[in-house]
C-alpha angles and dihedrals in degrees: 000000000000090000093053092050091049091050091050092048090046092052090047091054092046090053089051088051091053090049087051089056090054096042113047092203093070117068112234105190097069090048093049091047093049090046093053092047093050092046089050088053091052100044129042090205093056090043092056091048094049097047094043096047122111090230092060093047094044100045112013111028095074091049094046093046093044097049121063090198094053091042092055093046096048094043093045093050103033102023131242113314090206090066090066 
């Protein structure tokens, strides 16, 4: 049940991100990021792809590892990347 809710929330945030692309008033990056994190929390396949991507390792891994707050948020939503 938790996975289904995360997938629904993730799709909702991705839709908001697309709307943000069309309307310059709404920021799209935070919505896309939240959508990907929630989808990663709902699907093991998406989780593996996110945590193994070059984009994650290049731009986000240092921030997530260096910040206890971000680490807790990402691991709580998407799960622990070390379990993969």
